[in-house]
C-alpha positions in Angstrom: 0.0 0.0 0.0 1.4 3.4 -1.0 1.8 6.0 1.7 0.2 9.5 1.1 2.7 12.3 1.3 1.9 15.0 3.9 0.6 18.2 2.3 3.2 21.1 2.4 0.5 23.7 1.8 -0.7 25.6 4.9 -4.1 27.1 4.5 -4.0 29.2 7.6 -2.8 32.8 7.0 0.1 33.5 9.4 1.6 36.4 7.5 1.3 38.8 10.4 2.1 36.6 13.3 5.7 37.8 13.6 4.9 41.4 13.2 5.7 42.2 16.8 2.6 40.2 17.9 -0.3 38.3 16.5 -3.1 40.3 14.9 -5.6 41.2 17.6 -9.3 40.6 17.1 -11.4 43.8 17.0 -13.2 44.3 20.2 -16.6 46.0 20.0 -17.1 48.8 22.4 -16.5 52.5 23.2 -13.0 53.3 21.8 -10.3 54.6 24.1 -9.5 57.4 21.7 -13.1 58.6 21.6 -13.4 58.4 25.4 -10.3 60.5 25.8 -11.4 63.1 23.3 -14.8 63.3 25.0 -13.4 63.7 28.4 -11.0 66.4 27.2 -13.9 68.3 25.7 -15.8 68.1 29.0 -12.8 69.4 30.9 -12.4 72.3 28.6 -16.1 73.2 28.9 -15.7 73.1 32.7 -12.8 75.6 32.5 -10.0 73.3 33.8 -6.4 74.5 33.5 -4.5 73.8 30.3 -1.8 72.1 32.3 -4.3 69.6 33.8 -5.8 68.9 30.4 -2.3 68.3 28.8 -1.4 65.9 31.6 -4.5 63.9 30.9 -3.6 63.7 27.2 0.0 62.8 27.8 -0.5 60.0 30.4 -3.6 58.5 29.0 -2.1 58.3 25.5 1.0 56.7 27.0 -1.3 54.2 28.8 -3.0 53.3 25.5 0.3 52.9 23.8 1.8 50.6 26.4 -1.2 48.4 27.0 -2.5 48.4 23.4 -6.0 48.7 24.6 -8.7 49.5 22.1 -11.9 50.0 24.0 -12.9 51.1 27.5 -14.9 47.9 28.2 -11.8 45.7 28.0 -9.9 47.5 30.7 -8.8 45.6 33.8 -6.5 46.2 36.8 -3.9 44.1 34.9 -3.6 46.8 32.3 -2.8 49.4 34.9 -0.1 47.2 36.5 1.4 46.5 33.1 1.5 50.2 32.4 3.1 51.0 35.8 5.7 48.2 35.5 6.8 49.7 32.1 8.0 52.9 33.7 11.6 53.4 34.7 10.8 56.3 37.1 10.6 56.9 40.8 7.5 55.8 42.8 6.6 59.4 43.3 6.4 60.0 39.5 4.4 56.8 39.1 2.0 58.0 41.8 1.5 61.3 40.0 0.8 59.5 36.7 -1.5 57.0 38.3 -3.5 59.8 39.9 -4.0 61.3 36.5 -5.1 58.0 35.0 -7.5 57.3 37.9 -9.0 60.7 37.4 -9.6 59.9 33.7 -11.1 56.5 34.5 -13.3 58.2 37.2 -14.7 60.5 34.5 -15.3 57.5 32.3 -17.2 55.8 35.2 -19.3 58.9 35.7 -20.1 59.0 32.0 -21.4 55.4 32.3 -18.8 53.8 30.1 -17.4 51.6 32.9 -19.5 49.5 35.3 -17.1 49.4 38.2 -14.2 51.5 39.5 -11.8 48.6 39.6 -8.8 50.9 39.8 -9.7 52.3 43.2 -7.5 50.0 45.3 -4.4 50.2 43.0 -1.8 52.2 45.0 1.8 53.2 44.9 3.7 53.3 48.2 5.7 56.5 48.5 7.7 57.7 51.6 6.7 61.3 51.8 9.5 63.5 53.3 8.3 66.5 55.4 8.3 69.5 53.1 9.4 72.6 55.0 8.0 76.1 54.6 9.9 79.3 54.3 10.7 81.0 57.6 10.6 84.6 58.7 14.4 84.6 59.1 14.9 83.5 55.5 12.4 86.0 54.1 13.9 88.9 56.1 17.4 87.9 55.0 16.5 87.7 51.4 14.6 91.0 51.4 17.6 92.7 53.0 19.8 91.5 50.2 17.6 92.9 47.4 18.2 96.4 45.9 14.8 98.0 45.7 16.1 100.8 43.5 16.3 98.3 40.7 13.0 97.4 39.0 13.5 93.6 38.8 14.4 93.3 42.5 11.6 95.6 43.5 9.2 93.4 41.5 10.7 90.2 43.0 10.3 91.6 46.6 6.6 92.4 45.9 6.1 88.8 44.6 7.9 87.3 47.6 5.8 89.3 50.1 2.5 88.4 48.4 3.3 84.7 48.3 4.6 84.6 51.8 2.0 86.8 53.5 -1.0 85.9 51.4 -0.3 82.4 50.2 -0.9 83.0 46.5 0.2 80.4 43.9 2.8 81.7 41.5 0.5 81.0 38.6 -2.2 83.3 40.1 0.5 85.9 40.8 1.4 86.0 37.1 -2.3 86.8 36.3 -2.8 89.6 38.8 -3.8 93.0 37.4 -4.0 96.5 38.8 -7.8 96.1 39.2 -7.1 93.4 41.8 -5.2 95.8 44.1 -6.8 98.3 46.4 -3.9 100.1 48.0 -6.0 102.4 50.1 -8.0 99.6 51.7 -4.8 97.4 51.7 -6.7 94.6 50.1 -6.3 92.2 47.2 -9.7 91.5 45.6 -9.1 88.5 43.4 -11.8 87.2 41.1 -12.4 83.5 40.6 -11.3 83.6 36.9 -7.6 83.5 37.8 -7.8 81.1 40.8 -7.4 77.3 40.6 -10.7 76.6 42.4 -12.5 79.4 40.6 -13.7 81.0 43.8 -13.0 84.7 44.4 -11.1 85.8 47.5 -10.2 89.0 49.4 -6.7 89.0 51.0 -5.5 91.9 53.3 -1.9 93.2 53.3 0.1 95.5 55.6 1.6 99.0 55.2 5.0 97.7 54.0 3.5 95.8 51.1 1.1 98.7 50.4 4.1 101.0 49.8 5.9 98.4 47.7 2.9 97.8 45.5 2.2 101.5 45.1 5.8 102.0 43.9 5.7 98.9 41.7 2.5 100.1 39.9 4.1 103.5 39.1 7.2 101.8 37.7 5.1 99.4 35.7 3.4 102.3 34.0 6.8 103.9 33.1 8.1 100.7 31.6 4.9 100.1 29.6 5.1 103.6 28.1 8.8 103.2 27.2 8.2 100.0 25.4 4.7 100.8 24.1 3.1 97.8 25.7 -0.5 97.7 26.6 -1.5 95.4 29.5 -2.6 95.9 33.1 -0.5 93.1 34.7 0.8 93.8 38.2 3.9 91.8 37.5 5.7 92.4 34.2 9.2 91.9 32.7 11.7 94.7 32.2 10.3 95.2 28.7 6.6 95.3 29.9 5.5 91.8 28.9 3.9 89.1 31.1 6.2 87.3 33.5 4.8 83.8 32.5 4.5 82.4 29.0 3.3 79.0 30.2 2.6 77.2 33.6 6.2 76.0 33.6 7.9 79.1 32.3 7.5 81.8 35.0 10.2 84.5 35.6 9.4 84.7 39.3 10.0 81.0 39.8 13.4 81.3 38.0 14.4 84.4 40.0 13.6 82.6 43.3 15.7 79.6 42.2 18.5 82.0 41.5 18.3 83.7 44.9 18.1 80.3 46.6 21.4 79.2 45.0 23.1 82.6 45.2 22.4 83.2 48.9 22.2 79.6 50.2 18.6 79.8 51.2 17.0 76.4 51.2 13.3 77.2 51.3 13.0 80.0 48.8 10.6 78.7 46.1 6.9 79.3 45.4 5.7 76.1 47.2 7.9 76.8 50.3 6.6 80.4 50.5 3.0 79.3 50.3 3.6 76.5 52.8 5.3 79.0 55.1 2.2 81.2 54.9 0.0 78.3 55.9 2.2 77.2 58.8 2.4 80.8 60.1 -1.4 81.0 60.2 -1.6 77.7 62.1 1.0 78.9 64.6 -1.0 82.1 65.2 -4.1 80.0 66.0 -6.0 80.0 62.7 -8.2 76.9 62.3 -7.9 74.5 59.3 -11.1 75.8 57.7 -9.7 79.4 57.6 -6.3 78.3 56.3 -8.0 76.2 53.6 -10.1 79.1 52.5 -7.0 81.4 52.4 -5.1 78.9 50.3 -7.9 78.4 47.9 -8.3 74.7 48.5 -11.6 73.1 47.7 -11.1 70.3 50.2 -9.7 70.7 53.8 -8.1 67.3 53.4 -5.7 68.9 50.9 -4.9 71.6 53.4 -4.1 69.0 56.1 -1.7 67.2 53.8 -0.3 70.6 52.6 0.7 71.6 56.2 2.5 68.3 56.6 3.7 68.9 60.2 6.7 67.0 61.5 6.7 65.2 64.9 8.2 68.2 66.7 5.6 70.5 65.4 2.8 68.2 66.4 4.3 67.9 69.9 4.6 71.6 70.2 1.0 72.1 69.1 -0.3 69.5 71.5 1.6 71.2 74.4 -0.7 74.2 74.2 -3.6 72.0 75.3 -1.9 70.4 78.3 
């Protein structure tokens, strides 16, 4: 009996199997790209900051690229762990990116595209060092070293005083205009349009800052006339333009970094000045609710984390109640 020869013809199409990976089946559902675009439109409509929106786009697109997910419905916790394990960064950076992804997924859940919030218990362990605030000694030393007859250093002194004594974010500082300053009443009246939580706030200031601001406003007018610039910003460059061209490019932030290095002052940066303001209020007896309102926080839990008291500070605070 003659044996049949085995067929050498393969009917199955394997042409793409070695193209990085086998061809995926198309999964029916709400596409990740469409979900991201929809969420971005919702965020823009709600007036969220450009920086927040760009972070969403950056990290969610990276998640889609790494996990190769097509539709919202196929997402699982395993996809998130795969994405996190692909990063060669610190745990703190992973935590920041994870928070952004969770916020995106939370919006997807609210829109009804996901049935459960399976990502809720995914966490990154980070040892948080105590972040110090600027101190009166550091502020007094720095101000004593500035030459207030020079426009740039006069402007910087005003910025330092506002952030340290009123707790303003450096981003809000860059958007302040003359209309927000009432020198006679010694009051900043800031509308919600330039504040992160969109709530307006009134902040008082003392005689020293009143004199500095009055002088700064006059100098600003001279500079604008010389350079034929039309704006009403309280903080401008030496050529009359805005001090910030983007959330990450702010002249005041750069100047504070310069002063910190030049004079060996550890806690001279926007966050340290703002934190110093909050801690000073706490030491003077202000309650958390008042501090939270002054900082423009929408949640008092954020204020509690922001104060980040060390063990000695907690012990000293408790001693007042013994």
